[in-house]
Structures are given as structure tokens and as C-alpha cells.
C-alpha positions as CSV (number, residue, x, y, z in Angstrom):
1,X,-0.6,-19.8,20.5
2,X,1.1,-16.4,20.1
3,X,4.5,-17.9,19.2
4,X,2.8,-20.0,16.5
5,X,0.8,-17.1,15.0
6,X,3.8,-14.8,15.0
7,X,5.9,-17.4,13.4
8,X,3.4,-17.9,10.6
9,X,3.2,-14.2,10.0
10,X,6.9,-14.2,9.1
11,X,6.7,-17.5,7.2
12,X,7.1,-17.1,3.4
13,X,8.5,-13.5,3.8
14,X,12.2,-13.2,2.8
15,X,14.5,-12.3,5.6
16,X,15.5,-8.6,5.5
17,X,19.0,-8.1,4.1
18,X,21.3,-5.5,5.4
19,X,19.8,-2.1,4.4
20,X,21.4,-0.1,1.6
21,X,23.5,2.9,2.6
22,X,22.5,6.3,1.3
23,X,25.1,6.0,-1.4
24,X,24.1,2.5,-2.4
25,X,20.5,3.6,-2.5
26,X,21.3,6.6,-4.6
27,X,23.4,4.5,-7.1
28,X,20.5,2.0,-7.4
29,X,18.0,4.9,-7.9
30,X,20.3,6.6,-10.6
31,X,20.5,3.3,-12.5
32,X,16.7,3.0,-12.6
33,X,16.3,6.6,-13.5
34,X,18.8,6.2,-16.4
35,X,17.0,3.1,-17.6
36,X,13.5,4.8,-17.5
37,X,14.6,8.1,-19.0
38,X,18.0,7.7,-20.8
39,X,17.8,11.3,-22.3
40,X,17.5,12.8,-18.8
41,X,20.6,14.6,-17.5
42,X,21.3,14.3,-13.7
43,X,23.7,16.1,-11.5
44,X,24.2,14.8,-7.9
45,X,24.2,17.9,-5.7
46,X,24.5,16.1,-2.4
47,X,23.8,12.7,-0.8
48,X,20.1,12.7,-1.7
49,X,19.6,15.8,-3.8
50,X,19.6,15.8,-7.6
51,X,19.3,18.4,-10.3
52,X,17.4,16.8,-13.2
53,X,17.2,18.2,-16.7
54,X,14.7,16.6,-19.1
55,X,14.9,16.5,-22.9
56,X,12.9,19.7,-23.0
57,X,15.6,21.5,-21.1
58,X,13.5,22.1,-18.0
59,X,15.5,21.7,-14.8
60,X,14.0,20.6,-11.5
61,X,15.4,19.6,-8.1
62,X,14.5,16.3,-6.6
63,X,15.1,15.4,-2.9
64,X,15.3,11.7,-2.1
65,X,15.2,12.0,1.7
66,X,11.6,10.7,1.8
67,X,12.4,7.9,-0.7
68,X,15.3,6.7,1.5
69,X,13.2,7.0,4.7
70,X,10.4,5.0,3.1
71,X,12.9,2.4,1.9
72,X,14.5,2.0,5.4
73,X,11.0,1.6,6.9
74,X,9.9,-0.9,4.2
75,X,13.1,-2.5,2.6
76,X,11.1,-5.2,0.9
77,X,9.4,-2.6,-1.2
78,X,12.7,-1.2,-2.6
79,X,11.7,-1.6,-6.2
80,X,8.2,-0.2,-5.7
81,X,9.6,2.9,-3.8
82,X,12.3,3.6,-6.4
83,X,9.9,3.2,-9.3
84,X,7.4,5.6,-7.8
85,X,10.1,8.3,-7.2
86,X,11.5,7.7,-10.7
87,X,8.0,8.3,-12.2
88,X,7.8,11.6,-10.3
89,X,11.4,12.6,-11.4
90,X,10.4,12.2,-15.0
91,X,7.2,14.0,-14.5
92,X,5.1,11.1,-15.8
93,X,2.0,12.2,-13.9
94,X,0.0,12.4,-17.2
95,X,1.3,9.0,-18.3
96,X,0.2,7.5,-15.0
97,X,-3.2,9.0,-15.4
98,X,-3.5,7.7,-19.0
99,X,-2.5,4.2,-17.8
100,X,-5.8,3.8,-16.0
101,X,-8.4,1.8,-17.9
102,X,-11.7,0.2,-17.1
103,X,-9.9,-3.2,-17.3
104,X,-7.0,-2.5,-14.9
105,X,-8.7,-0.2,-12.3
106,X,-8.3,-1.7,-8.9
107,X,-8.9,-0.5,-5.3
108,X,-5.9,-0.8,-3.0
109,X,-5.7,-0.2,0.7
110,X,-2.8,1.9,2.0
111,X,-2.1,4.0,5.0
112,X,-3.0,7.7,5.2
113,X,0.7,8.5,5.8
114,X,1.5,6.9,2.4
115,X,-1.1,9.1,0.6
116,X,0.0,12.3,2.3
117,X,3.7,11.5,1.4
118,X,2.8,10.8,-2.2
119,X,0.7,13.9,-2.7
120,X,3.3,16.1,-1.0
121,X,6.0,14.6,-3.3
122,X,4.0,15.3,-6.4
123,X,3.3,18.9,-5.3
124,X,7.0,19.6,-4.5
125,X,8.6,17.8,-7.4
126,X,6.3,18.0,-10.3
127,X,4.3,21.2,-9.5
128,X,1.4,19.7,-11.5
129,X,-1.8,21.7,-11.9
130,X,-4.4,21.0,-9.3
131,X,-6.3,17.9,-10.3
132,X,-8.1,17.3,-7.0
133,X,-5.6,15.1,-5.3
134,X,-5.5,11.3,-5.5
135,X,-8.7,9.3,-5.8
136,X,-9.2,7.8,-2.3
137,X,-11.7,7.3,0.4
138,X,-11.0,7.0,4.2
139,X,-11.3,3.8,6.1
140,X,-11.1,3.4,9.9
141,X,-7.7,3.0,11.7
142,X,-5.8,5.5,9.5
143,X,-6.3,3.5,6.3
144,X,-7.6,4.6,2.9
145,X,-9.0,2.9,-0.1
146,X,-7.4,4.3,-3.3
147,X,-8.1,3.8,-7.0
148,X,-5.0,2.5,-8.8
149,X,-4.0,1.0,-12.2
150,X,-2.9,-2.6,-11.9
151,X,0.1,-2.6,-14.3
152,X,2.4,-5.5,-15.0
153,X,5.4,-4.0,-13.2
154,X,3.9,-1.6,-10.6
155,X,0.7,-0.1,-9.3
156,X,0.2,3.5,-10.4
157,X,-2.1,6.1,-8.9
158,X,-4.1,8.7,-10.7
159,X,-5.3,12.2,-9.7
160,X,-9.1,12.6,-9.5
161,X,-9.3,14.6,-12.7
162,X,-7.4,12.0,-14.6
163,X,-9.8,9.3,-13.2
164,X,-12.8,11.4,-14.4
165,X,-11.2,11.9,-17.8
166,X,-10.6,8.2,-18.2
167,X,-13.6,6.6,-16.6
168,X,-16.3,9.2,-16.8
169,X,-16.9,10.1,-13.2
170,X,-15.5,9.3,-9.7
171,X,-18.6,7.3,-8.8
172,X,-18.4,5.3,-12.0
173,X,-14.6,4.8,-11.4
174,X,-15.2,3.5,-7.9
175,X,-17.9,1.0,-9.2
176,X,-15.6,-0.3,-11.9
177,X,-12.5,-0.6,-9.6
178,X,-14.5,-2.3,-6.9
179,X,-15.9,-4.8,-9.4
180,X,-12.4,-5.5,-10.7
181,X,-10.7,-5.9,-7.4
182,X,-11.7,-9.5,-6.4
183,X,-10.5,-10.9,-9.8
184,X,-7.3,-8.8,-9.9
185,X,-6.1,-9.8,-6.4
186,X,-7.1,-13.4,-6.8
187,X,-8.8,-16.0,-4.5
188,X,-8.0,-15.5,-0.8
189,X,-5.9,-18.2,0.8
190,X,-6.6,-18.8,4.5
191,X,-4.7,-20.7,7.1
192,X,-6.3,-21.4,10.5
193,X,-4.1,-20.7,13.5
194,X,-6.2,-21.8,16.5
195,X,-9.0,-19.3,16.7
196,X,-7.3,-16.9,14.2
197,X,-7.2,-17.0,10.4
198,X,-4.2,-15.7,8.4
199,X,-5.3,-14.5,4.9
200,X,-3.1,-13.9,1.9
201,X,-3.9,-13.5,-1.9
202,X,-2.0,-14.6,-5.0
203,X,-2.0,-11.0,-6.3
204,X,-0.1,-9.7,-3.3
205,X,-2.8,-7.4,-2.1
206,X,-4.8,-9.1,0.6
207,X,-5.4,-5.7,2.2
208,X,-7.7,-4.9,-0.7
209,X,-10.1,-7.5,0.7
210,X,-11.2,-4.8,3.0
211,X,-13.3,-3.4,0.2
212,X,-14.7,-6.8,-1.0
213,X,-18.0,-6.8,0.9
214,X,-19.0,-10.2,-0.2
215,X,-16.0,-11.8,1.4
216,X,-16.8,-10.4,4.8
217,X,-20.5,-11.1,4.5
218,X,-19.7,-14.7,3.8
219,X,-17.3,-14.8,6.7
220,X,-19.8,-13.3,9.0
221,X,-22.2,-16.2,8.3
222,X,-19.8,-18.7,9.9
223,X,-21.7,-18.1,13.2
224,X,-18.6,-17.3,15.3
225,X,-19.4,-13.6,15.6
226,X,-18.3,-10.3,14.1
227,X,-14.9,-10.6,12.2
228,X,-12.2,-8.4,13.8
229,X,-9.1,-7.7,11.6
230,X,-5.5,-6.7,12.1
231,X,-4.0,-5.5,8.8
232,X,-0.6,-7.0,9.4
233,X,0.7,-6.0,5.9
234,X,-0.2,-5.3,2.3
235,X,-0.7,-9.0,1.7
236,X,-1.5,-10.4,5.2
237,X,-4.7,-10.0,7.2
238,X,-5.1,-11.7,10.6
239,X,-8.7,-12.3,11.5
240,X,-10.3,-13.0,14.9
241,X,-13.9,-13.1,15.9
242,X,-15.8,-11.2,18.5
243,X,-17.4,-14.4,19.7
244,X,-14.0,-16.0,20.5
245,X,-12.4,-14.1,23.3
246,X,-9.1,-15.9,22.9
247,X,-8.8,-14.8,19.3
248,X,-9.1,-11.2,20.3
249,X,-6.5,-11.6,23.0
250,X,-4.1,-13.1,20.5
251,X,-4.8,-10.4,17.9
252,X,-3.9,-7.8,20.5
253,X,-0.7,-9.7,21.5
254,X,0.4,-9.9,17.9
255,X,-0.5,-6.3,17.2
256,X,1.4,-5.1,20.2
257,X,4.5,-7.1,19.2
258,X,4.4,-5.7,15.7
259,X,4.3,-2.2,17.0
260,X,6.9,-2.5,19.7
261,X,9.3,-4.9,17.9
262,X,8.8,-4.1,14.1
263,X,12.3,-5.5,13.3
264,X,10.9,-9.0,14.0
265,X,8.6,-8.8,11.0
266,X,9.7,-8.3,7.4
267,X,6.4,-6.9,6.2
268,X,5.3,-3.7,8.0
269,X,1.8,-3.5,9.3
270,X,-0.5,-1.0,7.6
271,X,-2.5,-0.1,10.7
272,X,-2.1,-1.0,14.4
273,X,-5.8,-0.6,15.0
274,X,-8.3,-3.5,15.2
275,X,-11.2,-3.1,12.7
276,X,-14.6,-4.8,13.0
277,X,-16.9,-5.7,10.2
278,X,-20.3,-4.8,11.6
279,X,-23.6,-4.3,9.9
280,X,-22.0,-4.2,6.4
281,X,-19.3,-1.7,7.1
282,X,-16.0,-1.2,8.9
283,X,-15.7,0.4,12.2
284,X,-12.9,0.9,14.6
285,X,-12.9,-1.9,17.1
286,X,-10.0,-0.8,19.2
287,X,-7.0,1.5,18.7
288,X,-3.5,0.8,19.8
289,X,-2.5,0.8,22.7
290,X,-5.1,-2.0,23.3
């Protein structure tokens, strides 16, 4: 059972290539920065330190240590990581904020570590005025739900003040983004693995299903007990049921393997905790170590 489930988790995910060296990563980053902002002048100070001068003559320093660290931890998200740091380098915080509309607002689920890293990066590199931080709400297990703009090439995140400016208020923005989320991530696709169910979505954001209450309310009516979830990646959820003891055992086995042997899985898990959908909301079912 465990071997089968673990195998299916890796199925469809490209095998990780040899990671880029710091120099290769920097070369890739510089090429993307030049493409995004051709008038920007860049001086390489050291391996992962740049002096960047914009068309307005303002010079700033950008450190790419966090970018390279994030890439090494999640090599399959190279393009997303590079794009995010390029946007910060070119100080496009206002552009990101203006990219949010009532039609593309979506709720994504990410780790708290991701949010903290992103906000720290903005504070250090852009020195933007205080706009209240990113628009997110905490979830159990070290996860957060965050408002983002679903753009053709990348998801972009907006500061709270930008969200208010574009959509009227934070409460209204959350209602709009939550209403958009099911349609933007697409219909969930499930595959039964014994007593477990592996869920993905066409939009590549199955973790966003955590904020789609109707999905879990429907699943709860199957009569096999409270759904218990392991968020195995941004686009993979593994679901067991409290009424099936074997499914909880298998969830823990897979969660333990993903924590202790992350190299066996190409998509990193967002949280090692097990979450339970109970009485219409998420609660921590069990934290790792199980």
C-alpha cells in the first residue's frame, strides 16, 4: 500500500535534474533580469550579490542567497523563483499591486516560511512604504491562505493596501478571491489508492482546495468519516478518512517518508502536519513527528 501510494505521488512529476551551480543560477537570473528590464544596469559584486541601477539612476543592492536557497530546496520552481526575485529587483511592487483585478483574484495556499521570506525580501530590497504586509490569513499546520493575482505567466502577490485600493476592502477582496478560486484552479481530479485519495487540479494549485469549503462538505458526506489531509505539494493533496484506520496509518507513513527522505520526491510538501476538516473548518489533526 505504502509503496504504491508513494509511487503515485511521484508519477507525472519530472525527475529532478542536476541542480544549477551558483554561477549557472546567476547567469540564468541575469538573463531573465535583462529580458524583463533591458534598461537596467547590473554589476556583479560577488557570487550572489548585485548592484542594480534603474533608468532613474537609483542604485540598490540585491542579494540572491535566499533565491538560490529557495531554488535548491524547490528546483522545479526555478522559473517562478527567478521571476519573483526579478520583480523585486526592478521594484515592480506597484505593478504587481495594479495587476490584481476582480477577475483574476485567487486564493493560494503557501507555507508561512514562504510568506516571511517574501516580506523580508521586499523590505530589504525595495524599501517600499508600509502597506500592511501581504494579504493572507493563517491556516493550521504552518500554512497560510493568501490573495494573489492569477496572471498568464506567474502568480503575483499584493500588499494589503494595494488590495484595498483595487478591490475596495480586504473583506470584499477575500469574498471575490474565494469565489474565483474554484474556477481558476479547475475541477479536482482524484485517484483512489486503497483507502487514500490523491487529488490534483488542472490549474496546478490543488492546495487551494483547502479554501473551497463546498469541496470538503461534499467529501464529508461520503460517510467514511472526517477527511484528514496531507498537503504533499502545491498541486497534490493526499486524503485519508478518520473512519478508516488504515488510511491514517498510510498518511503518516508517507508524511514521514517525505520529511525524512525529501530527495525521493520532486515536489516538496507544503506542510508535514495532518489537517482534519471538522465542523466546517480546518483543525490540526496531528503534527509531525506522528
